[in-house]
C-alpha positions as CSV (number, residue, x, y, z in Angstrom):
1,X,108.2,112.2,114.9
2,X,106.2,111.3,111.8
3,X,103.1,110.0,113.7
4,X,100.1,112.2,114.1
5,X,96.9,111.5,116.0
6,X,93.6,113.2,116.1
7,X,90.0,112.5,116.9
8,X,87.8,112.1,113.8
9,X,84.6,112.8,115.6
10,X,84.0,115.7,118.0
11,X,82.4,113.3,120.5
12,X,85.7,111.3,120.5
13,X,84.5,108.0,119.1
14,X,87.1,107.4,116.4
15,X,90.8,108.1,116.8
16,X,93.0,108.3,113.7
17,X,96.7,107.5,113.9
18,X,98.7,108.4,110.8
19,X,102.1,106.7,110.4
20,X,103.9,108.7,107.8
21,X,107.5,108.7,106.6
22,X,110.3,107.8,108.9
23,X,109.1,106.7,112.4
24,X,110.4,104.4,115.1
25,X,109.0,102.2,117.8
26,X,109.4,104.9,120.4
27,X,107.3,107.3,118.4
28,X,104.5,104.8,118.1
29,X,104.6,104.0,121.8
30,X,104.6,107.7,122.8
31,X,101.5,108.3,120.6
32,X,99.7,105.3,122.2
33,X,100.7,106.5,125.8
34,X,99.5,110.0,125.0
35,X,96.1,108.7,123.8
36,X,95.4,106.1,126.5
37,X,94.4,108.5,129.2
38,X,91.9,110.2,127.0
39,X,90.5,106.9,125.7
40,X,90.1,105.4,129.2
41,X,87.9,108.4,130.3
42,X,85.3,107.6,127.6
43,X,82.4,105.3,128.4
44,X,81.6,104.2,124.9
45,X,83.8,102.1,122.6
46,X,86.5,104.1,120.8
47,X,87.5,102.8,117.4
48,X,91.2,103.1,116.4
49,X,92.3,103.6,112.8
50,X,96.1,103.2,112.1
51,X,96.9,104.6,108.7
52,X,100.1,103.8,106.9
53,X,101.4,105.9,104.1
54,X,101.8,104.3,100.6
55,X,105.6,104.3,101.0
56,X,107.4,101.0,101.4
57,X,109.6,102.0,104.3
58,X,108.6,100.6,107.7
59,X,110.7,100.1,110.8
60,X,112.3,96.8,111.5
61,X,110.3,94.5,113.7
62,X,107.1,96.1,112.6
63,X,105.1,92.9,113.4
64,X,106.2,92.8,117.0
65,X,105.9,96.6,117.4
66,X,102.3,96.6,116.3
67,X,101.4,93.5,118.4
68,X,102.8,95.2,121.5
69,X,101.2,98.5,120.7
70,X,97.8,96.9,120.2
71,X,98.1,95.2,123.6
72,X,98.7,98.6,125.2
73,X,95.4,100.0,124.1
74,X,92.7,100.4,126.8
75,X,89.9,97.9,127.3
76,X,87.2,100.3,125.9
77,X,88.8,100.2,122.4
78,X,86.3,98.7,120.0
79,X,87.8,97.8,116.7
80,X,91.3,98.4,115.3
81,X,91.4,99.1,111.6
82,X,94.7,99.1,109.7
83,X,94.7,101.2,106.5
84,X,97.3,100.0,104.0
85,X,96.9,102.7,101.3
86,X,98.1,100.3,98.7
87,X,101.3,99.3,100.7
88,X,101.5,95.6,99.8
89,X,104.2,95.0,102.4
90,X,102.0,96.3,105.3
91,X,99.0,94.4,103.9
92,X,101.0,91.2,103.9
93,X,102.5,91.8,107.3
94,X,99.1,92.6,108.8
95,X,97.6,89.4,107.4
96,X,100.4,87.4,108.9
97,X,100.0,89.3,112.2
98,X,96.3,88.3,112.3
99,X,97.2,84.7,112.0
100,X,100.4,84.5,114.2
101,X,99.3,86.7,117.1
102,X,96.0,85.3,118.3
103,X,96.7,86.6,121.7
104,X,95.8,90.0,120.4
105,X,92.2,90.1,121.6
106,X,91.1,93.1,119.6
107,X,89.3,92.7,116.4
108,X,91.8,93.6,113.7
109,X,90.5,94.7,110.3
110,X,92.2,95.8,107.1
111,X,91.1,98.5,104.8
112,X,92.6,99.6,101.5
113,X,92.1,103.4,102.2
114,X,90.8,105.7,104.8
115,X,87.4,106.2,103.2
116,X,86.8,102.5,103.3
117,X,87.9,102.3,106.9
118,X,85.7,105.2,108.0
119,X,82.7,103.8,106.1
120,X,83.1,100.5,108.0
121,X,83.8,102.1,111.4
122,X,80.9,104.6,111.1
123,X,78.5,101.6,111.1
124,X,79.7,100.4,114.5
125,X,78.4,101.7,117.9
126,X,79.9,105.1,118.5
127,X,79.7,107.6,121.4
128,X,76.5,109.7,121.3
């Protein structure tokens, strides 16, 4: 599996999901399932950062995969930020997703790199 997840802050307010190399839908859903129990236990908003690598390879049906994965996140998830890392394909797909999938109730933001994403997320309400 080429998906890694970890808490950015010790108080568990930001979760970073790195999507590197070759990964499939099942890998993404396993990562989401594994995180959901931890996220549900937290009272404050948890912000999620999905970070794609700069490579151009993404699984087929990435748009529907991400739409479904976002729907599986618990209610106490605050923002969801997608880090494109210069991957123009992911950037374009996420812009289309934002327009075509209005049923995704979560606030979806794009960031060019992790530093920009962290800077934005760190200004939001976090767990104390």
